[in-house]
Structures are given as C-alpha cells and as structure tokens.
N, CA and C of each residue as an Amber inpcrd file, in Angstrom:
protein
   318
  -7.2690000   1.2510000 -12.2520000  -6.7260000   0.5160000 -11.2060000
  -4.7290000   0.9830000 -11.9450000  -4.5760000   0.7370000 -10.8340000
  -3.0450000   1.3790000 -10.2800000  -2.0600000   0.4750000 -10.5490000
  -0.7120000   0.3540000 -10.4090000   0.3140000  -1.0350000 -10.5830000
   0.8470000  -0.3990000  -9.8810000   1.2040000  -1.3210000  -8.7730000
   2.6910000  -1.7080000  -7.8700000   3.3010000  -2.5680000  -8.4490000
   4.6640000  -1.7640000  -8.5400000   5.8960000  -2.4960000  -9.7560000
   6.7200000  -2.7850000  -8.6280000   7.6100000  -3.8200000  -8.3600000
   8.5060000  -4.0260000  -7.3010000   9.8590000  -4.7200000  -8.3250000
  10.9060000  -3.9740000  -8.3210000  11.9600000  -4.8480000  -8.7860000
  11.5200000  -4.8580000 -10.5050000  12.3300000  -5.9500000 -11.2890000
  12.0450000  -6.5060000 -12.4940000  11.0790000  -7.2460000 -12.8560000
  10.3490000  -7.7600000 -12.3050000   9.4440000  -8.4570000 -12.4760000
   7.9340000  -8.5940000 -11.1650000   7.9300000  -7.9290000 -10.1390000
   6.8510000  -8.1880000  -9.5830000   5.7910000  -6.7850000 -10.1090000
   4.5670000  -7.6760000  -9.8460000   3.3560000  -6.1830000 -10.5400000
   2.3220000  -6.9670000 -10.0990000   1.6210000  -5.8750000  -9.5730000
   0.2760000  -6.0640000  -8.8320000  -1.0800000  -5.0050000  -9.4460000
  -2.1680000  -5.2200000  -9.6240000  -2.9210000  -4.0450000  -9.7530000
  -3.5050000  -4.1630000  -8.8630000  -4.2690000  -2.6280000  -8.5330000
  -4.2580000  -2.4740000  -7.0040000  -5.5100000  -0.8540000  -7.2150000
  -6.1890000  -0.7480000  -6.8410000  -7.2940000   0.4190000  -6.8090000
  -6.2420000   1.7200000  -6.7670000  -6.2230000   2.7470000  -7.8330000
  -5.9030000   3.6990000  -7.4140000  -5.8110000   4.6570000  -5.7810000
  -7.0730000   4.5270000  -5.0380000  -7.1030000   4.4860000  -3.6780000
  -6.2050000   4.0820000  -2.4550000  -6.4480000   2.4790000  -3.2150000
  -5.5400000   1.7580000  -2.0570000  -4.0370000   2.4540000  -2.5550000
  -3.4680000   2.2910000  -3.4940000  -2.4030000   2.2130000  -4.1650000
  -1.3700000   3.4910000  -3.4610000  -2.6230000   4.7260000  -3.8310000
  -2.1100000   6.2890000  -2.9240000  -2.0870000   5.8690000  -1.5120000
  -2.8400000   4.9230000  -0.6190000  -2.4600000   4.6690000   0.3190000
  -1.0380000   3.8460000   0.9720000  -0.9330000   3.0920000   0.1680000
   0.2310000   2.4130000   0.4230000   1.4760000   3.1590000   0.1380000
   1.4890000   3.8770000  -0.7770000   2.4810000   4.6810000  -1.4040000
   2.8220000   5.6690000  -0.3250000   1.9260000   6.5610000   0.7610000
   2.3000000   6.7910000   1.7440000   3.1970000   6.3390000   2.7580000
   2.2970000   5.3680000   3.1640000   2.8910000   3.8470000   4.1010000
   4.2250000   3.6970000   3.9710000   4.4740000   3.3860000   2.4120000
   5.5410000   3.0720000   2.1720000   6.7660000   4.0180000   2.5320000
   6.6370000   5.3090000   2.1220000   7.3600000   6.6780000   1.9960000
   7.9050000   6.4830000   3.2810000   6.4700000   6.6510000   4.3130000
   7.3510000   7.0720000   5.3600000   8.1050000   6.0240000   5.9080000
   7.9050000   4.7090000   6.2260000   8.5960000   3.6320000   6.9430000
   9.7520000   3.8980000   5.8340000  10.2140000   4.1450000   4.6210000
  11.7430000   3.9010000   4.0120000  12.2920000   5.5760000   4.5360000
  11.1090000   6.8740000   4.5920000  12.0370000   7.8400000   5.3350000
  12.8300000   7.6250000   6.5410000  12.2210000   6.4510000   7.4920000
  11.9180000   5.9410000   8.4450000  13.6410000   5.1610000   8.6520000
  14.0780000   4.5050000   7.4500000  14.9470000   3.6640000   7.6900000
  14.5560000   2.2980000   8.3240000  13.1700000   2.1060000   7.8220000
  12.1470000   0.6500000   8.6550000  12.0140000   0.1620000   7.6010000
  13.0140000  -0.9480000   7.0430000  12.2050000  -1.9020000   6.2600000
  11.2870000  -2.7400000   6.4580000  10.4160000  -2.8160000   5.3040000
   8.9190000  -4.5770000   6.4060000   8.8970000  -5.1340000   5.0000000
   7.8340000  -6.6630000   5.0980000   7.3760000  -6.7660000   4.4130000
   6.0660000  -6.3620000   4.1930000   5.7920000  -6.7720000   2.7340000
   4.5080000  -5.8240000   2.3800000   3.9420000  -7.2740000   1.9470000
   2.7270000  -7.8590000   1.8100000   1.7460000  -9.1080000   1.1600000
   0.4080000  -8.8850000   0.5480000   0.3500000  -8.9390000  -0.2090000
  -1.2330000  -8.8610000  -1.1780000  -1.3380000 -10.4010000  -1.3660000
  -2.9780000 -10.2370000  -1.6180000  -3.1790000 -11.6270000  -1.7830000
  -3.4580000 -11.1450000  -3.8950000  -2.9650000 -12.3760000  -4.4950000
  -2.8920000 -12.4730000  -5.8790000  -4.4170000 -12.4050000  -6.4560000
  -4.6300000 -12.2770000  -8.1230000  -5.8160000 -12.2830000  -8.1540000
  -5.9260000 -13.8500000  -9.0800000  -7.5770000 -13.8260000  -8.4560000
  -7.4300000 -15.4980000  -9.1340000  -6.8490000 -15.6620000 -10.7300000
  -7.0640000 -15.0330000 -11.3630000  -6.4840000 -14.8470000 -13.0850000
  -5.4560000 -15.2510000 -13.0800000  -4.4130000 -14.8220000 -11.9830000
  -2.9520000 -15.1760000 -12.3310000  -2.6160000 -16.4980000 -11.3370000
  -3.7400000 -17.1800000 -11.0080000  -2.8990000 -18.4280000  -9.9050000
  -3.6960000 -18.2460000  -8.9360000  -4.3670000 -17.2100000  -8.3490000
  -4.0820000 -16.8840000  -6.3720000  -2.9230000 -17.0100000  -5.9830000
  -3.1600000 -17.4660000  -4.5680000  -2.4400000 -17.2400000  -3.6670000
  -1.9770000 -16.1300000  -2.9860000  -0.9000000 -15.5100000  -2.4810000
  -0.0730000 -14.3650000  -2.2720000   0.7630000 -14.2670000  -2.3380000
   1.7230000 -12.5950000  -2.0570000   2.9240000 -12.6810000  -2.7880000
   3.5230000 -11.5750000  -1.8900000   3.9810000 -11.8080000  -1.2430000
   5.1850000 -10.9160000  -0.1960000   6.6620000 -10.5550000  -0.5640000
   7.0540000  -8.9770000  -0.5390000   8.2060000  -8.6270000  -0.6950000
   8.8360000  -7.7420000   0.4640000   9.7740000  -7.8890000   0.1540000
  10.5280000  -7.2290000   1.5390000  11.0620000  -5.7930000   0.6130000
  10.6450000  -5.0550000   1.2360000  10.6800000  -3.4450000   0.7850000
  11.5390000  -2.9490000   1.7720000  12.9350000  -2.7320000   1.5480000
  13.7420000  -1.4530000   1.6700000  14.2670000  -0.7020000   0.8610000
  15.1780000   0.1530000   1.0730000  15.6190000   1.5040000   0.7220000
  16.4360000   1.6370000  -0.4360000  16.8990000   0.2110000  -0.8190000
  17.3410000  -0.1290000  -1.6440000  16.4110000  -0.6570000  -3.3920000
  15.4530000  -0.9800000  -2.6700000  14.3750000  -1.3910000  -3.8440000
  13.9990000  -0.5530000  -4.6600000  13.7050000  -0.6620000  -6.0390000
  13.0980000  -0.3760000  -7.0240000  11.3580000  -0.4820000  -6.6510000
  10.8310000   0.5770000  -6.4940000   9.2910000   0.5690000  -6.3520000
   8.8300000   1.5860000  -7.6520000   7.7700000   1.1560000  -7.9490000
   7.1840000   2.1460000  -9.1030000   5.8600000   1.8200000  -8.5210000
   5.1340000   3.2940000  -8.2330000   3.5250000   3.4230000  -7.8310000
   2.9630000   3.9180000  -9.4170000   2.2450000   3.3680000 -10.4670000
   2.0000000   3.5710000 -11.6660000   0.1160000   3.9400000 -11.4840000
   0.1690000   4.6490000 -11.3540000  -1.7040000   5.5800000 -11.2460000
  -2.2350000   5.4130000 -12.3530000  -3.4510000   4.8890000 -11.9000000
  -4.1450000   5.2320000 -13.5640000  -5.2800000   6.5180000 -14.3690000
  -5.6460000   7.3080000 -12.7380000  -6.0320000   8.1860000 -12.7520000
  -5.1430000   9.2870000 -12.4970000  -5.3300000  10.7440000 -12.7550000
  -4.4850000  11.9510000 -12.8490000  -4.5920000  12.6890000 -11.4180000
  -5.8000000  12.3090000 -10.7690000  -5.9430000  13.0490000  -9.1250000
  -5.6200000  12.0860000  -7.9870000  -4.9280000  12.7400000  -7.4200000
  -4.5810000  11.9690000  -6.1830000  -6.0240000  11.5420000  -5.1150000
  -6.1670000  10.5650000  -4.7630000  -7.2930000  10.1680000  -4.2380000
  -7.1550000  10.9210000  -2.7280000  -8.4910000  11.3400000  -1.8670000
  -8.4360000  11.6880000  -0.6360000  -8.2530000  10.7620000   0.2010000
  -7.2890000  10.9460000   1.1080000  -6.4660000  10.0410000   1.7990000
  -7.4500000  10.0740000   3.4440000  -7.7950000   9.1740000   3.5230000
  -8.1000000   8.3970000   5.0990000  -7.0030000   8.2930000   5.8090000
  -7.0660000   9.5160000   7.0050000  -5.9790000   9.3290000   8.1590000
  -6.0240000   7.7330000   9.1520000  -7.4670000   7.5460000   8.9430000
  -7.5510000   6.6520000   9.8980000  -7.1010000   5.1000000   9.2640000
  -7.4000000   4.8190000   7.9520000  -6.6180000   3.8880000   7.0650000
  -5.5330000   3.7520000   7.0490000  -4.6420000   5.0310000   7.0540000
  -3.2520000   5.2190000   7.0160000  -2.6280000   4.3720000   8.5200000
  -3.4800000   4.9340000   9.7320000  -3.1420000   4.3990000  10.6740000
  -3.0610000   3.5210000  10.6430000  -4.2830000   2.6320000  10.4800000
  -4.4980000   0.8480000  10.1800000  -3.4170000   0.4510000   9.7010000
  -3.2280000   1.0770000   8.4790000  -1.9400000   0.3910000   7.4210000
  -0.6490000   0.3340000   8.0620000  -0.3250000   1.7940000   8.7060000
   0.9760000   2.0610000   9.4240000   1.0790000   1.0940000  10.3330000
   0.1260000   0.4310000  11.4730000   0.2210000  -0.4900000  12.6000000
   0.3000000  -1.9420000  11.5950000   0.0520000  -2.1580000  10.4770000
  -0.4430000  -3.6340000  10.0190000   1.3080000  -3.7020000   9.6240000
   1.9380000  -2.5340000   8.8020000   3.2560000  -2.4690000   8.7830000
   4.3200000  -2.7110000   9.5890000   4.1330000  -2.0390000  10.6920000
   5.3300000  -2.0270000  11.7640000   4.9560000  -3.8860000  12.7040000
   3.8440000  -4.2480000  12.4770000   3.9690000  -5.6380000  12.9320000
   4.9140000  -6.6910000  12.3570000   5.1630000  -7.9620000  13.1900000
   6.2780000  -9.0340000  12.3780000   6.0100000  -9.7500000  11.2720000
   4.5970000  -9.2060000  10.7180000   3.6500000 -10.1340000   9.1020000
   3.9250000  -8.8420000   8.4790000   4.2860000  -7.5460000   8.6860000
   4.1280000  -6.6950000   7.6150000   2.8520000  -6.0980000   7.3710000
   3.2860000  -5.3490000   6.2300000   2.1640000  -4.5460000   5.5980000
   1.3230000  -5.8650000   4.9540000  -0.0240000  -5.4330000   5.1580000
  -0.8430000  -6.4240000   4.0780000  -2.4640000  -5.3320000   4.4780000
  -3.0580000  -5.7290000   3.3040000  -3.8590000  -4.1830000   2.9030000
  -4.8980000  -5.0230000   3.4740000  -5.7000000  -3.9120000   4.5650000
  -6.9260000  -4.0940000   5.5640000  -7.8720000  -3.3830000   4.9650000
  -9.3650000  -3.7140000   5.3130000 -10.2450000  -3.2850000   5.1890000
 -10.2500000  -1.6180000   5.3020000 -10.7690000  -0.4110000   4.7190000
 -10.5620000   0.8610000   4.7480000 -11.9310000   1.4240000   6.1510000
 -11.5440000   2.0080000   7.1500000 -12.7110000   1.9500000   8.2060000
 -13.2030000   3.5180000   7.8780000 -14.2260000   3.8850000   8.4100000
 -14.8390000   5.1260000   8.2590000 -13.5120000   6.2070000   8.3390000
 -13.7290000   7.4900000   7.7710000 -12.7840000   8.3890000   7.7460000
 -13.3020000   9.2450000   8.6850000 -12.5960000   9.4270000   9.8730000
 -13.1240000  10.2300000  11.3070000 -12.9250000  11.0430000  11.2020000
 -11.7880000  11.2610000  10.6220000 -11.2900000  13.4320000  10.1700000
 -11.9270000  14.1460000   9.2350000 -12.9940000  13.5650000   8.7340000
 -13.8670000  14.1780000   7.5660000 -15.0440000  14.2670000   8.1600000
 -15.4590000  13.8880000   9.5280000 -16.6470000  14.4510000   9.9960000
 -16.6340000  15.4620000  10.3940000 -17.6680000  16.3160000  10.4500000
 -17.7190000  17.5300000  10.6300000 -17.0690000  18.5380000  10.1330000
 -16.5710000  18.5470000   9.0910000 -15.7620000  19.4670000   8.1990000
 -16.5050000  19.8320000   6.9540000 -17.8190000  19.1040000   6.1690000
 -18.2730000  19.3050000   5.7980000 -19.8000000  20.5570000   6.1970000
C-alpha cells in the first residue's frame, strides 16, 4: 500500500496500482493548469466517511509508493479517471475496466 499525502496532514493509503494512475491523472491536470477536487472513501478504521481535497498547482502533493516497480498503466482506466476529474464533482476512484490496449499485444 502506498500513500497519497496532501499538505501537512492529509494522508490516505492506496494500492500502488491505484496510486500510479492517480499520479498520472493529477500530473496531467496540473500541467494543464486545471485544478480539481479529489475525493476518496476513508477506511472504517479511521472513522469511515469520505475526504475531498482541492488539488491545485501550489498544493504540496506526495505520492509514496510501497513497491519499487512502476505498475503497468491501464489506458482505459486513465481515461475513466480523467473523465471523472473533468466532471463537476472531480476525481473519484472508479473501478478498473479491462485494459483494451493490452489485447492482441501478447
């Protein structure tokens, strides 16, 4: 499990695979100077509920991965996450769809 750290006190544990996809979407949005909301469900061990942060160019963001290897990215999932990030409610973690770009490559 990796960690997404926002500012001074917001930390959430996320699977490295999810975190890698969130990093790409976040980097893309910020390179375009497009701030957005990022919302996730909090673990029941921390009280449950959900947390939303406003991601912008001046925010301190840290993506801390547990593993040493970069997970293979799923283009279809990146598209779904980017679609969510561009919506009025902002980025939310959506289920990973099958990776259609990988079919026929093996």
